[in-house]
N, C-alpha and C positions, 0 to 999 in steps of 0.2 A: 316588491321585494319578498313579500310573504310567499307569493306564488313560486318565485325562484328558490326560496328556501325549501319548499316542499319538493320541487324538482331535484334539488341537490341531495336531499335525504333519500329519495327514491334511487337516484343515481349511485350514491354511496352504498346503499344496501344491495343494489343489483350487482355492483362491482365486487363486493365481498362474496356474494353467493355464486356468481359466475366463476370467480377465481377458485373457490372451494369445490368446484365441479358438482354443483347440485344435481346435474343430470345423472352423474354416476352414483351419487348418494341414493337416488331413488331408483336405482337398478337393483334387481333382486339377486345380488351377488355378494357372497360373504367377503368382508374386508380382510386384507392381509397387510404385510409390511411390518418388520420388526416385531416388537412385543404385541402390537395390535392384532396380529394374526393368531396369537394364542389367547388374548383376552376374551375372544368370543366364547371360549369353552366355559369358564366359570360364569360369564355373563348369561349364557344360555341356561346353565344350571340354576342360576338365581331366578331367572324368569319362570322356568318350568317346575323346579323343585322347592324353591323357597317362597318367592312372591305369591305364587298361586296357592300356597298353603299358609299365608299370612305370617311368614317368617322373614327375618332379615339376616340371619346367620344360621349356620348348621355345620354339617360334616359331609365331605365328599370323598369318595374312594377313587376319584378319577386320576389324581396325581399323587406322587410321593408316598405311595402305600397308605394313602389317606391323609387328609389335612383339614384343619378347621377353616371353613370357607366363610369369608367376610367377617371374621373376627379381627383380622389384622389388616385386611385390605378394605377399601372404602366403598360403602354401599350405595351412595347417592347416584353415581352413573348407571349401575344396573337397575336402580329403582326407576330412573327416567326411561331407560330402555324398556322396562316392563310395562310402563304406562303407554309408551308409544306402540308396544306390541298389540295393544287393543285395536290399533288402526292399521298397522302395516306388518308385513312379514318380518321375522327377526333380523334378517340382514339389513333391511332398510331402517328398522328401528335402531339398530346399533350404530349405523353410519350417521343417522340423523342426530343421535345423542352426541356423537363426536362433533358434528357440524354445529350444534347448539352451543357447545362449550367454546368454540372459536368465536362465534358471533357474540356470545355473552361477554367474553373477555374484552372485545373491542368496544362494546357498548359501555362496559364498566369504566374503561379508561376515558371514553367520551364524557360520561357523566361526571367523573371526577374533575375534568377540565372545564366544566361549565362555569360561567360567571355567576349564574343563579340556577335555582333548581329546575326551572322550566325552559330555559333557553338552550336549545340544542347547539352543541359545539361542533361545527364542521371541522375546525382545527383539531379538536379532541379525537374525532373519528379518524382523521388522518394519522394522528399520533398513535392511536390504537392499532391501526393497520401496520404502521412502521414497527411497533413492538412485536406484534404477532408474527410478522414475516422476517424477523431477524434470522440469520442463517449461521451464526458463528458457533452454535452448539446444538446438539441434536438429542439430548437425553435428560438434561437437567430439569426441564419442565417449563411451562409458561408459554413458550412460542409454538408456532404451528409445527415446526420440525420435530419438537419433542412430543407433541400430541400425536403426530403420525407414527412416531416410534412407540406409542402406547401410554404417554404421560398425560392423557386428557383429564384424568382426575385432578392432577396438579393444576391444570388450567382452570377447571371449574372452581377449585378452592381459591385461587387468586382472584377470579372474577367475583365470586360471592364476597370475599373479603373487601375488595374495592367498593362494591355496592354498599356494604355495611358502613364503610367510612363516609361514603356520599350521604347516606341517610342520616348519619349522626351529625355531619358538619354542614351540609348544604341544603338539605331537603326541608321544605315547609309543611310537609304532610303532617296531618294531625297525629298519626301514629308512627312518626318517623323513628322514634326510639325503639318501639316494639319491632318494627320492620327491620331495623338495623340488627337487633339481637337475633331475630329469626335467620337473617341472611348470614350472620356470623356463625350461627349453629350449622347452617348448610355448608359453610366452609370447612368445619370439622368433619362432616360426613363425606367430604370430597377428598381431603388430604390433610394430614396433620402438620406438615412443615409450613405451608403458607399461614395456617391458623396460628402456629406458634410465633412466626415472624411478626404477624399483625397484632397479636394479643396485647403487647404493651401499649402501642399507639391507640388501639381500639379502647382499651381500659382508660387511658388518659382522656380521650375525647368523651367517653361515656360518663366518667365522673365529673368532667368539666362542664357538661351540657346543662342547660337551664331547666331540663325536665324535672318535674316534681319527684320527690322521693318515692311515692307510691307507683309512679310511672316507671321509674328505674327498677323497682322491685319486680313489677309485673313483666317488664322487658327481660330481666334476668331469668325469671321463671320460664319465659318462652324459650330462651336460650338453653336452659337446662332440659326442657322437654325434648328439644331437638338433639342435643349433643350428649346427654348424660349416659344413656344406655350404651352407646357404642364406645365412647372415649374411656369410660371407667373400666368397662370390660376388657378393652384392649390393654389398658395400663396394668391391670391386675394379672393378666395372662402373658405379659411381655417376656417372661422367662422361657416360654415355650415357642420362641421364635429363633431364627438363625441369624447370627451376626455375620454379615457378608464381608466385613472388614475391608471396605474400599480404601484404596490408597489416597490420602488427602493431597490436594494441590498446595503448592508452596510459593509459586511465583506471582508477581503482580500481573503479569501478562495472562495468567490463568483466570484472573478475575476481570480485568479490563480487556474485553475482546476487541478485535480489530474493527468491527462494525459499530461499536459503542464508543470507541476512543475519540472520534471527532466531536461527539456531543459532550463528552467529559471535558475535553480541552476547550470547547466553545463555552461551556458554562464557567470554567475557571477564568478564561479571558474576559468574559462579560463581567464577572464579579470584580475582577481586578480593575478593569477599565472604568467601571462605574463607581469605584471607591467603596463599594458595599452600601452606598446610600439608598439605592432603590431595591436592593436585593430582598430585604425583609418585606417590602411591599409586594414583591412579585411572587414570592413563594409562600406556601401554606404551612410549612413545617413537616408535613407528611413525607414529602420527597427527601428532605434532609434526613429524616429519621431512617428511611429505607436505605439511603446511601451509607449512613453511619453504622447501622446495625449490620448491614451486609459486609462492610469492611472489617468490623470487629469480629463477627462470627467466622468469616473466611480465614482470618489469620490467627484468631485466638480462641475460637470455639472448641469445645471438647471433641477431639478427633473421633473417638470411638462411638459417640452418641449421634453424631450428625456428619454425614459426608459433605464436606464444604463445597463440592461442586454444585450442590443444590442451592447455594447462596447466590450464584451468578444471576439467575433470573430477577432477583429482587434488586441487585445492584443495577442491572440494566434498566429496570422499570424506574428506579429512583433517579438515575441520570437522565433518562428521557423526559420524565416529568419535570425535572429541574431545568434542563436546557430549554424545553419548549414553553414552560411557564415564564421564564426570563425573556425569551424571544417574543412571546405573545404580549408581555407587559409593554414592550417597546415597539410593537408592530405599527402603531399609529405614527410614532416618530420616524420610523424607517420609511414608511410610505410617503410621509410629508417631504422627505429629502429627495424623493424621486423627481427629477426634472423632466417633465413632459410625459403625458399619458401614453401617447402612441409609441414612442421609443421603448417605454417600459413594457407595453403589450408585446411589441415585436421581440424584445429580449426574452420575455417569459415564454412566448410561443416557440422561439428557437430552442430554449432549454427543454421544454416539454417535448418538442419534436425529436430532439436528439435522444432523450430518455426513452421515448416510445419506439424510436428506431432500434435502440439497444434491445428492448424487450421483444420487438417483432423479429429481429434477426436471430434471436436465440430460440424462439419457440414457435414461429409460424409453421415451420415444416412438420412439426410433430403434433401440435395442438392448435391448429389454425382457427377453428371456430371460437375457442375460448380466447385466443390471443386477439383476434380481430374484434370480438365483442368488448373486451376490456379497453382496447384502444378507442373504439367508438364511444364508449361511456365516458372516458376521460376527455375526449374531444367535446362531447356534449357538456360536460362540466365546465370546460374552458369557455365555451361559447356563452353559457348563461351567467358566467362570472366575469365577463369581459369588462363590465363597468365598475368592478370593485377590485382595486389593487390587492386588498386583503385576501379576497377569495381566490384570486389568481395565484397568490403565494401558497395558499392551502392546496390548490390543485397541483402545483409543482411538487409539493411534499408527497402527494399520492403518486405522481409520475416517478419521482425518485425511488420510492419504495418498490414499484414494479420493475423499473428499468435496471435495477441492480440485482435482481434475483438470479441465482445460479443453479439451483437444483430443486426447489420446492414444487414447481409444476410437474416434474418427473415423479416425485414422491407421491403427490396427490393422485396422479393417474395410476401409479403402481398399486397403491393401497385400495382405492375405491373401485378400480376395475375388477378387483376380486380374484380369489383363488381360481375360479372356474375359467378365467380368461388366460391363464398362464400357459405358456408352451409346455407340452408334455405333462399337463395336469392328469392325463390318463394314467401316468405312472403311479400316482397316489390313489386314484380311484380303483385301479386293479389290485393294488396292495390291500386296500380296505375290503374289497370284495373277497379276497382270499382269506383275510383275517376273520371275516364274518362266518366262514365255514368251520372255524375252530371253536373249541370250548372257551368261554370267557376266561380271561386271565390277565396277569400283570406283565407288562412289556417294558423291557429296556431296549432302546434303539441307539444305533451308532450316530452320534452327532457329527455334523460336517457343515462347514460354511457353504459348500456347494448347493446344499438344499435350498438356499435362497432363491434359486431359479423357479421353485414351486410357489414362491410368494414370500417366504421367510425361512431362515434356518430352523425356526421352531415349528415348522409345518406339522411334524409328527406328534406334537403336543395335542393336536386335534383328534388323535385316535379315539378318546372317549366320546367325542361328539358324533363321530361317524360310525363307530362300531360298538360292540358290547364289551370291549376290553378297556384296561386302564394303562395309562402311560406313567411310568415311574417318574420321568422328568416332566416337570410342569413349569409354569411361569412364575408363580408367586413364591420365589425362593425364600424370602424372609418368613413366610407364613408357616413353614413346616420344619420341625426339628429333624426330619429324615433327610432334608436337602443335602447336607454335607456328605452323608454316607452314599447317596446316589452318585454324586459327582466324583467322589473318591473311587467308587466301583467302576463307573463308566470310563474313567481315565485309562484304565487298563484294557478296555474293550474297544477303543476307538483309535483310528489312525491319527486324527487331529482333534483331540478333546478340547473343550472350551475352558475347563477348569476355572469357573467363575468365582468360587468361594475363596476369599483370601485367607492366608494363614494355614492352609492344609498342605501336607506333604503327599503329592499325588503319586500314582503308580503307573505312569505312562509306559506303555510297552509290555507290562506284566500281564499278559493275556490270561494265563492260567489262574493267577491270583484274582483277576477280575471275575472269572467264572466262580471261584469259591465265595467271593464276597456277594456275588449275585445270588448264589444259593442262600446265603444268610439273609438276604432281603426278601426271599420268597418269590422270586421272579419266575414266571412261567414260560415266557417267550423272549427271544432275542432277534432283533432285526439288524442285519449287517448291510452296509452300503458300499464300502470301498473293497477293491479286489483283495488287498492284503488281509483285511479282517475276515472276508469270506473264506480265504484260503486257510486261515488259522482255525476258523470254526469247522470247516469241512474236514480238517485233519484231526480234530479233537473228538474223542469218543463221548465227551460230555454233552455235545450238541447234536440233537436229532433234526436233520434237515427235513423241512416240511414242504416248502414250495418256493419258487422264485418267479418274479415277473420281469426278469432280465435286468432290473435295476436294484431291487432289494431281495435279499435272501432271508427267509424266515425259518427260525429254528425253535424247537421246544426244549425245555429243561425240566428235569425231574426234581421238583422241590415240594416242600410242604408249607402250609400256612400255619399249622398248629403243631407244636412239638412239646415234649416234656423237657424241662431244663435239667440237663445232665451235667453241665459244667459246674465247677465250683462257683460259689456266690461270694462276691465282695459287696458288702452292704454299704451304700452311700447314705449317710445321714445328712439330709439337706439342712442348710442354715435356716435361721429364723426368717419370718416373712419379710421384715424390713431389709435384712441383708440381701435376700434374694431380689427384692424390688430394686435396691440400689444397684446391684450387679446387672440387672436386666436393663435399667435405664442408662447407666453410664458405661456398661460393658467393661468395667474395670474392677471386678471383684477381687478382693485380696485372698479369698479362699479358693481352693480348687473347685471347679464346677463339675456337675454330673457329666456334662458333655466332654470335658477334657479326659476324664477317666474312661468313659464309654468309647470315645474316639480311639484312644490308644489300644483298648482291648479289641476293637473291631479291626483296625488297620493292621495291627501286629498279629492278629489271629491267635490271641492268647486263649488258654483253656479255662477262662473264667468269665462270668457275666457280672456286670455292674447292675445292682438293683437298688432302687431308692426306697428308704424307710420301710424295709421289710423285716418282719418278725419270723425267724426261721421255725418257730414253734407252731406256725399256722399250718404247716403241711408235713406229711410223712416224707421220708426220703424218696426222691424220684427213682423210679425203676428205668429200665432200658426202653428207648423209643421203639425198639424192635417189637415190643409187646403192646405198644400203644395202638388203639383202634379208634380213629376219629371218623364219625359218620354224620351224614346230613349237614355238612358244613354249609352255612349260608352267610355270606358277608355282604350286607347291604350298606347303604350310606349311613344309616343311623341305627343299625341293628346287626349284631353278630350272634349266631346261634350254631350249636353243634352238640353232638353226643360224644361222650368219652367213656372209655372203660376204666379210666384211672382217676376217679374223683379223689379229692383230698391230696392231690399232688400238684406241684407247681407247673402250670402250662404256659408256654410262650406263644403268644398270638402275634403274628407278623403284620400288625396294623399299627400305625403311628400312635403314640401315646398322647392323650390329652385328658385333663382332669374331669371333663364332662362325661367320660365313659363310666358307667356304673354296672356292676355285676348284680344279677338278681338274687342269687343264692350262693354266696361264696365270699372270698376275700380278694381285694384288689379293685380295679387293676393297679398294678405297680409299674412304675417306669423301669424298664430293663434295657440294657444295651443290646443293639445300638440305640434304638429310639422307640422300641415297641412296648407292648403291654404284656404283663404276666398276671395270671389269676390262679387262685386256688378254689376250684368249684367244690361245693359240698355234695352235689348230685351229679348223676351221669348227664343230665340235660343242662347245658350251659347257655345262658342268655345274658348278653351284654348290650346295654342301650346307651345311646348318646342323648343326654338329657340337659335341659337348662339347669344351671347351678342355682343354689339358693340366692346367691348374690345377684345373678341375672334376673331371677324372678322378682327380687326386691327392687332392682333398678327399673324393671318394667312397671311395677306398681308406682314407684316414685315419679316416673316420667308422666304417667297419667295424672297423678295428683298435682304435679307442677303445672300441667296444662290447665286443669280445672281451676287451680289457684290463680293462674295468670288471667284466664278469661273472666273469672269472678272479679278480680281487682280492676281489670279494664272496664268491665260493665258498670261497676259501682262508681268509678271515677267519671265515666262518661255521663252516667245518670246525674251525678252531683253537679257536673259542669253544666248540664242542660237546665238544671233547676236554679242556677245562679243568675 
């Protein structure tokens, strides 16, 4: 039996890797598909600009007129990619990182379903596959479909949180408490939402555990070492993010998806039929917690602080755990009731054959090698499990998972076959070749869902990765306070704008106004895609046609990155720290925010600027921009320098504001509408640097101290235990 166990482990592992198209993962082609096709840009930036310089966060000018990179998005996936990049090209490293997240999730579910810490659960692996391959949602996180859409960070976070619960509750490892805390810290570095969902149950198990108090303290210090720097910095800077105001779901059917409904009904029927007597023995409490917290937060959670669609993965996971733990509890009783071994085998064979026929009929013509390989592996599992009714049922669970797939094989192939394999990819390469002949600049491009034919509608977000230019539109919408102004502007410049930020009044069809707002954002180039927008640009004297590759037209725009502030100033006095923090966390501030005032000024093209916490006595009255002379302007990722002939006057710099920017000899930067920086230089030479704040430096030091403290306590306890 042990030999069969090994064979089944190998078969299950092979099944997962074959289905996830490991041969495409190890092809040197950049992944695409949904958000994933844009994630490669900041990930590559992390590998080359941050990780190689021993940094985990910084500033990038690539998107949104500049944004704080990996302050608000999660650094663990790019860290893994960076480590893999020592062995493989970037494209393979990135896809391998995504692959690892899927495998790790399945393994984490398998481990949580073990009867003891060392006994591999074939049943649990099958349940993990089932959860991973659910297809009822594609963006909420947790399943493969969401990961292929770009939510692999969420998947990592759930996987690490699952593993942390396993080490707290089921592991006999000597350092299980410390390992659990480290894994829970990795959950924070992967995504905040799973961490917050798991935090109450983790804290309960942590406090309830039999570990000695010094072990718990050292474990907590390990957690702080991993999580403190990123999470506290994110929390304190949350006011400098964009609230996307997603519309919450309200119906029960939005929570209980069609593919999870049978398991929910099955669990209810089982509990009722058993009278609840065996239920408490069958479940661990963890799954009941997931179901309960998911239902509560979905219907009663704070709408503006958490989009309740994100709760669906946890409800699914809780229901799946609940149903299959109940079923597994009675599996022996079920198999005992089976009359006759051979009729049962024939029945199971018939079911598996039908499910594999369904799978084969859908996918053989398009992905024949993968399809046949999976069928052969499942057949092998059936043959080596033929003497065990229990394992035959497990094999049927795997067959059911694959036999009911409807689109995931297509998505896997689309994403991992890469940009370069897409039809007409030469349209993009010729566009980028043309852009490379131009002076580096900031680009707004016309969005259109038809661009998906090149791999993703977000394909042109890769402009900074392939050229020396910047794309105003980027992926990390929440991470930049310039995001709303871009989407407001581009709504007037596109035939079919996406308008993703909720709560804004867009300017669809107002092409001339779109141009004026584009000037305000300091845009240098515009790329038109549709015929109607090309015609409008060609007819406008504001757009200078540069070139066309028969698909895209490229135009230049005469704008400036640095200007004197000539408009009237409306000074915004920001509320106190705790009021700002409350507003940032709950998104329900009672006072008017800087954004509300700045947005109105920008959209309505008012003749005044909103400036935050500014003292008008700092500068002499600004003169006309006609007399301003800016030379040697150099805008880098973490350094802005230029010479001005108007020192001691208020200068507008069209780069997104963030408090880490510091001027060397002058006042500011101040946040000024729409979302940029204003400075009063004391000299003609102006130097503004992006630096670590004092809080970040203190957190770096505290993180190191907590690590030393944790290691010291662990060493002393181990030494004391050895002497006993």
